DOTOR-101622 format. One record per residue (C-alpha): residue in three letters; x, y, z. Coordinates in steps of 0.5 Angstrom, whole numbers, plus 500, padded with zeros to 3 digits. Layout:
N
alaXYZ ...
REM end
This chain:
941
met500500500 ala502507499 glu502510505 gly504517503 val497518499 ile491520502 val484521499 arg479527501 leu471526500 leu469531505 gly469537501 pro472537493 val474530492 thr482531492 ala488527493 ala495528495 arg502524495 asp507526501 gly503533502 lys503535494 glu496535491 ile494531486 asp489533480 leu484527480 gly481530473 pro474530471 pro468529475 arg466522473 arg473520475 gln472523481 ala466519482 leu470513481 thr475515486 ala470516491 ile467509490 leu473506491 ala475510497 ala469508500 trp471501500 pro479501501 gly482495500 arg476491498 val474489491 val469493488 pro465490482 ile465493475 pro457493475 arg457497482 ile462502479 ile457503473 asp451503477 gly454508482 ile456513476 trp450512472 gly445509475 asp439505472 asp441508465 pro448507463 pro451508456 lys453502452 thr460504453 ala460505460 glu464499462 gln470502457 ser469508460 val470505467 tyr477502464 thr479509461 tyr477512468 val481507472 ala487508467 gly487516468 leu486515476 arg492510476 asn496516472 ala494521477 leu496517483 glu502514481 pro505519476 ser512515476 arg510508474 gly513505468 arg508504462 arg508496463 glu509496471 pro503494474 ser499499479 lys500498486 leu494503488 val489501483 val489494482 gly484490478 ala482483481 ala476479480 gly472483475 gly473489479 tyr478494482 arg480495489 leu484501492 arg490499496 leu489504501 asp489504509 gly482506511 ser485511515 arg488515509 val481516507 asp478522511 ala471520510 ile472513513 ala477517519 phe471522520 thr466516521 glu471512526 arg472518530 leu464520530 asp463512532 his468513538 ala465519540 arg458517540 arg459511544 ala463516549 val457521549 leu452515551 arg456513557 gly457520559 asp464521558 his463528555 ala471530556 gly473523552 ala468525546 leu470532545 pro477531542 asp474526537 leu469530535 glu473536534 glu478532530 ala472529526 leu469536524 ala476539523 leu477534517 trp471537513 his473543508 gly466544505 glu460540502 ala462533501 leu463531494 pro461537491 gly459537483 val461529483 pro455526479 gly452519480 pro447516485 phe453514489 ala455521490 glu448523491 ser447518497 glu454518500 arg453526500 ala447525504 arg450520509 leu456524510 thr452531511 glu447527516 ala453525520 arg456531520 leu450534523 ala450529528 ala457530530 gln456538531 glu450536535 tyr454531539 arg459536540 ala454541543 glu452536547 ala459534550 leu460542551 leu454542555 gly456536559 leu462539561 asp458545563 arg461550557 pro454552554 gln457559552 asp462555547 ala456551544 leu452557543 ala455560536 pro455553533 leu448552535 arg445558532 ala449557526 met446550525 thr439553527 tyr440558521 arg442553516 his437547518 pro431551521 leu426545521 arg431540525 glu429540532 arg435537535 pro440543535 arg434548537 glu433543543 leu440544545 leu440551543 met435552548 leu439548554 ala445552552 leu441559553 val438556560 arg445554562 cys447561560 gly442564564 arg438567558 arg431564559 ala427569556 glu431567549 ala430560550 leu423561550 val423565544 val427560541 tyr421555542 glu416559540 glu420560533 ser420553533 arg413551534 arg411557529 leu416554524 leu414547525 arg406548524 glu407553518 glu412549514 leu410541516 gly403542520 val406538526 asp407540533 pro414540537 gly417533539 glu417531546 ala425532546 leu424540544 arg418540549 arg422537555 ser427543553 his421548554 arg419545560 leu426546563 ala426553561 leu420555564 ala422551570 ala429555570 gly425561574 pro419564576 arg413565572 glu411573571 arg404573573 pro400580573 gly398583579 asp391583579 gly389580585 pro390579593 pro395575595 pro393567595 leu391565602 pro391560605 arg399559605 gln400554610 leu407551606 pro413550611 arg419554609 asp423550604 leu429547607 ala436551607 gly440545606 phe436541601 val441538596 gly440534590 arg434530587 thr434534581 gln431529577 glu425528582 val424536582 ile424536574 arg419530574 leu414533580 lys415540577 gly412537570 leu406534574 leu404540578 ala406546574 pro406543566 trp410547561 asp403548557 asp399551562 thr394545562 glu391542569 pro396539574 asn396532575 pro391531581 leu394526586 val402525586 val405521592 ile412521594 ser414514597 gly420511600 pro423509606 pro424512613 gly429518613 val429518606 gly427526605 lys420525603 ser417531607 ala423535605 leu422534597 ala415535598 val416542601 arg421544596 ile417542590 gly411546594 asn415552594 leu417552587 val410551584 lys406555589 asp405561584 arg401556580 tyr396556585 pro394563587 asp388560591 gly391557597 gln396552599 leu394547605 tyr399543609 val398538614 asn402533618 leu398527618 arg402523623 gly402517620 ala409515623 thr409519629 val411515635 gly406516641 leu401520637 pro395518634 gly394519626 leu389525624 asp383522622 pro380524615 leu374528619 asp379532623 val383534616 leu377536613 gly375540618 arg382544619 phe382545611 leu375548611 arg376552617 ala382555613 phe378557607 gly373561612 ile368556614 asp365557621 gly366551625 asp359550627 ala358549619 ile362543618 pro358537618 gly360531623 asp359526618 val365525614 asp362524607 glu358530608 ala364534610 ala368531604 ala362534599 leu363541602 trp370540601 arg369539594 ser364544593 thr369549597 leu375547592 ser371548586 gly373553581 arg380554585 arg387553584 thr389550590 leu395546592 ile395541598 leu400537601 leu398531606 asp405529609 asp406523612 ala400519611 ala399512614 gly396509608 leu390510603 gly385510608 gln387516611 ile387520605 leu381517601 pro375522603 leu379528601 leu380525594 pro379526588 ala380533588 pro376538583 arg380540577 gly385545578 thr387543585 ala393538586 ile394534592 val401532594 val402526599 thr408523602 ser408516605 arg412511608 glu407506604 thr406504597 leu399507595 ala395505589 ala390510589 gly387509582 asp388512575 asp390519577 cys395518582 val402518580 gln407515585 leu414517585 his419512589 leu424516593 pro431513593 arg437514597 leu442520596 ser448518591 leu455519594 pro456526591 glu449528594 ser450525600 val457528601 thr454535599 val449534605 leu455533610 ala459539607 lys453544608 leu453542615 ala460540617 gly464544612 ala467542605 glu474543608 arg473537613 met470533607 ala475534602 ala481533607 asp479525607 pro475523601 glu475516603 glu473516610 thr467521607 ala465516602 gly465511608 leu461515612 val456516607 arg456508606 leu455507614 cys449512613 asp446508608 gly445515603 leu439516608 pro438524608 leu436523616 ala442519618 leu447524614 arg444530617 ile445527624 ala452525622 gly453532619 ala450535626 arg455531630 leu461533626 ala459540627 asp458540634 arg465537635 pro469541631 ala475537634 trp473530631 ser475528624 val471525619 ser475518621 ala473519628 leu466519627 thr466513622 gly470509627 arg464510632 leu459508626 arg463502624 asp461498631 glu454495629 arg452495636 arg452502637 arg451505630 leu444507631 his445510638 glu451514635 leu446516629 glu442521634 ala442528635 gly437532639 glu430530637 leu433527631 ala434519631 val434514626 arg432508631 ala426512632 ser424513625 leu425506623 ala421504630 ser415508628 ser414504621 trp415498625 ser410500631 ala405501626 leu405494623 ala406491630 gly400495632 ser396494626 ala389490626 arg391487620 pro394480621 ile399480615 asp401487618 arg403483625 val406477621 ala410482617 ala413486623 arg415479626 ala418477620 leu422484620 gly425482627 leu427475625 leu430477619 gly435481623 leu437474626 leu441472620 his446476617 leu445475610 his446479603 asp439477601 val433473603 thr427469599 ala420467601 glu423460603 val428462608 ala423467611 ala418462611 ala423457615 leu424463620 leu417464621 gly415457621 thr409458616 gly408457609 ala412460603 asp406464601 glu404467607 ala412469608 glu412472601 arg406476603 ala409479609 leu415480605 glu411484600 arg408488606 leu415490608 val417492601 asp410496601 ala412499608 his419501605 leu423497610 leu425491605 glu427492598 his427488592 leu433486589 ala434485581 gly433477582 pro426474582 gly424473589 arg430476593 tyr429481598 gln434485602 leu435489608 his439496608 asp444496613 leu441501618 val434497617 arg438491618 leu441493625 phe434496627 ala431489625 ala437485630 glu434490636 met427487634 ala429480634 pro426475639 gly430473645 asp429466643 ala433465637 ala435458637 gly428455634 pro428460628 leu435460626 ala435452626 arg429452622 ala433456617 leu439453617 ser435446616 phe432449610 tyr439451607 ile442444609 ala436440606 ser436445600 ala444444599 arg444437599 leu439436594 ala442441589 val449437590 thr446431589 thr442433583 met448436580 asp452430581 pro449424584 his455419584 arg459424589 val459421596 gln457427601 ala459428608 glu454424613 gly451429618 pro445430622 glu438429619 val434435618 asp426436618 ala425441612 val422441605 pro428443601 his428448595 ala426444589 val431444583 gly429441576 gly436438574 pro443439574 asp443446571 glu438448575 ala441445581 ile448449580 ala444455578 trp441455585 leu448454589 ala451459585 gly445464587 glu445462594 glu453461595 thr454467599 asn448466603 leu450459605 val457461607 ala454467611 ala449462615 ala454457616 gly459462618 gln455465623 ala452459626 met459456627 ala461462630 gly456462636 pro456459642 asp450454641 ser452447640 gly446445636 leu446451631 ala454450631 ala453443629 leu448445623 gly453450621 val458445620 ala453440616 leu451446612 cys459447611 phe460440609 ser454440604 leu457445600 phe464441599 trp463438592 tyr460445589 gln466449591 gln471444589 tyr468444582 ala467451582 his475452584 glu474456590 pro479454594 val479460599 pro472460602 leu473452602 ile479453606 ala476458611 leu469455612 asn472448613 arg478450618 arg472454622 ala468447621 leu474443624 asp475448630 val468447632 cys468439631 glu474439635 arg470443640 leu464439640 gly468432640 asp465430633 arg471426630 leu467424624 gly466431623 ala473433624 tyr475427619 his471431613 ala473437615 his481435615 gly479432608 his476439605 val481443608 ala486438604 cys482439598 gly482447598 leu490447600 ala491442594 leu487446589 gln492452591 gly498447590 lys500448598 ala504442601 glu500443607 ala495439604 met499432606 gly498433613 his491434613 leu490428609 glu495424614 ala491426620 gln484424616 leu487417615 ile488417623 leu481419624 ala478414619 arg482408622 glu481410630 leu473410628 gly474404624 asp471407618 arg474402612 phe470406607 ser473413609 glu480410610 gln480407603 arg477414601 thr483418604 leu488413601 gly485415594 asn486422596 leu493421598 ala494418592 asn492424588 leu496429592 ser502425591 val501425584 glu500433584 arg507433588 gly511429583 leu511423588 his509418583 glu511411586 gln508414593 ala502415589 leu502408586 gly503405593 tyr497409596 ala492407590 gly494400591 arg492400598 gln486403596 leu484398591 ala485392595 leu481396601 ala475398596 arg474391593 arg474388600 ile469392603 gly465393596 ala466400595 asp465401587 val466408587 gly473407591 val475401586 arg474406580 tyr478412583 ala483407585 leu484405578 met484412576 met490414580 arg494407578 gly493409571 leu495417572 ala501415576 cys503410571 gln502415566 lys506420569 leu512415570 gly512414563 arg509407563 pro503408558 ala502401557 glu501400564 ala497406565 arg492404559 gly489398562 pro486401569 leu484407566 glu480403561 glu477399566 ala475405570 leu472408565 ala468402563 ala465402570 ala464409570 glu460409564 ser456403566 ile453406572 gly453413569 asp458417573 thr459422569 gly464426574 his469420574 glu468419566 met470426565 asn476425569 met478419566 arg477421559 arg482427561 ile487423563 leu486418557 gly487424553 glu494426556 leu496419555 cys494418548 leu498425547 asp504421550 glu503415546 gly503420539 lys496419538 pro493426538 gly486424534 glu484419539 ala486424545 ala482429541 asp476425542 his477423549 leu478431551 glu472434547 arg468429551 ala471431557 leu471438556 ala463438555 ala462434561 ser467439565 arg462444563 ala456441565 his459440572 arg462447572 asn468443574 arg472449572 leu479447573 gly478440569 glu475445563 leu482449563 glu486442563 cys482440557 leu482446553 val490446554 leu491439552 leu486440546 ser490445544 arg496441544 ala492435540 arg490440535 arg497442534 glu500435534 leu495434529 gly498439524 asp493444525 ala496450530 his490455527 ala485450530 ala489450537 leu488457537 pro481458540 his482453545 ile488456548 ala485463547 glu479461551 ala484457556 met488464558 pro483468562 leu481462565 ala488460568 ala488467570 glu482467574 leu483460577 glu490462579 asn492455579 ala500456579 lys501449575 trp496450570 arg497457569 ile504455567 glu502450563 thr497454559 glu502460558 asn507455555 glu502452551 gln500459548 arg507461547 ile508455542 val501456539 his503463537 glu510462535 leu507457530 val501461527 gly505468528 val501471533 pro504475539 thr504472545 val499475550 arg499475558 val492475561 
REM end
């Protein structure tokens, strides 16, 4: 390729070589250049060239003309080329021509690539990353694309490139706005709206830029001009994006109203909170509902719901003060006391009486019947534009008589409950504050300098406060009252979970009290399901889990799953529990979890035993379904209905989804003083062994079983200690640590002391396997022989298969393939006859390596393909890695290194993830060999 040549299509079609301009000749030769440059390096068939230059009606001499244009183009691009010398740039091939030029040397392609890169950056919010690409892309333009070039191709390409240029200009303006540089965006946007008056996106961006520059009136003028143009020219109204910009412009400042009446009364809204922070999106949405940009009627009912302390009331008061000018006939406010501890909530008749008196109706004239009072209320509001804020509603029943409001009136309700109030209700769930918003709350109360001095501790403080405005205000107030405290001093106190709720108290503000009011409302409710939900919250505080399901809650409650699910959903409605992304999963936020622990019943053993029993039964069933031929550790019988799984894939998926909770529950039980619960914790730990081994998770496997070993030794459970030693040894072996041998030797002693011949032969097999891993192959043969003899004596078929496999493996490693094949094939036949796919996959993997040693790569590949499929079905990740590496070797020994490449490419990231030292080295060595054979640079993952 001629690296010195460039082709320009973004403006007059030109070319240059080493900075010197090239005359490309007449327009149709330019059209040919544009067509070839649009697909550099690719053959463009002559029929496509003809169609691109002349379209549906080409002259009879079109093909001959193409040859003429090609010859002229070759002479223009390569003036020094000899007469008989073939062209290096415009090459004839396969019924067409190709331009041997890198795409980066064609400005239109370079522009498109930069635009695509910038577009992706803008979509992910990286405006700083997008702007340089956009600037470079637009700088490539030198006028209209392909001017004066004839033909359908030039016409369509001109339109495509022009649209792409406009998109780039719009993305540039969007990036400037995202970088808070609206002033820089104004001039280009004004030019775009002038040149493309009916294009809505530039007008939308221009309005946003004007608003951000404080030129709200100009933004509204732009909208009115846009609306008029679209109506006159196209007969349509502005699109949603342009209307949204209009609403933002309206919301940017107070509306001018003629002073033709008395001030609106009553005006009961509380003062706006001076330290209000964030909630930008929520404020915009609420303003759109309560003060529509087009002066249409507001939404009659808006509910702001969320957990205790999330700032529902503060947001409602903020939005009420922002839109009150739209309600000249009054703004009413009442605290319904739905969650005020020690005080009864206001009843609807009391609320109606307060509001009617506010409009001057004499108390004696207010009916004592709630329905009659509600009718008078609606009559009083009729024809008025009134805003009503009902703060802290206990539920729908407390506000129902005030609904519906007459047209023109809006009712805003805050509640800890999820309210469903009909078609006219819009409900806004208020989430916790983001990290930046939370830090701003703390900075306003305690000083920005203190927050900036230790950003890591500040972020930790936000996490400990759960992003709840109430908790953040308390934390900020405590820091403000104690100027000598650093942020880390307070976070240190809050990290102690036993005192966190106590620390989050300041004056009358307390997170505990806020949560207690919600819990008390449920516990004291007349509805049975509310009382079950209150009890469920306390029981959830017993288990320190990431999340729970209805089945776990049912075990804690001692009820059916349906009733437990209703109770959990009731807690969700009360915003004391949250749905997770996965189906049927629920989570307590940290502060609620700490409060729930305080509400837990004194006798925790019974509920915890039921929950642990459910987990044990479910894990045992899932592991048995995953691989029914693996021997599970003996343990206590449990009386629980397990989670049902439909097959191996479903079983593995359940174990993967619940593993974090299973490990946490087992660890919690084993750490406690109750010996019965500790024993259940050990049983749960043991039930996870095969899943954790297959998934190659040595760290949690070792940690959990070391704890189980301590418990078993404390309880005098020698059989449990036997299993714990073996599991720890397995985890250490996966890490390649010699310490594993000591645990297996201790396990062998325990098996003999217990007189357990099955466990004894099993340990001998594991000692054989570990000996192979350590390179002690003769020692491995000894252990395998002893296991085989003992397993045959007691009739342990699984032990016989394993011993034969170990004997074959040791012989293969000793370089005695003839002695290895017999035991391996005997063990494979036995495994296949009984359907033990776990043993089958291991033996096929070993046989595959044996075949490679014997120079039989084809036979090896067959074994390894089947072993790979089985390893993946069992989620045996180390087995999968070994098969991939060995398959790569088999493919290259078959003479096809390219076929080996996908296997080793898949193996490399898996080897890095599993962190198995031996197989990482094997994988890297195989990659180096394969890459050298195919000429690909070696890559470390």
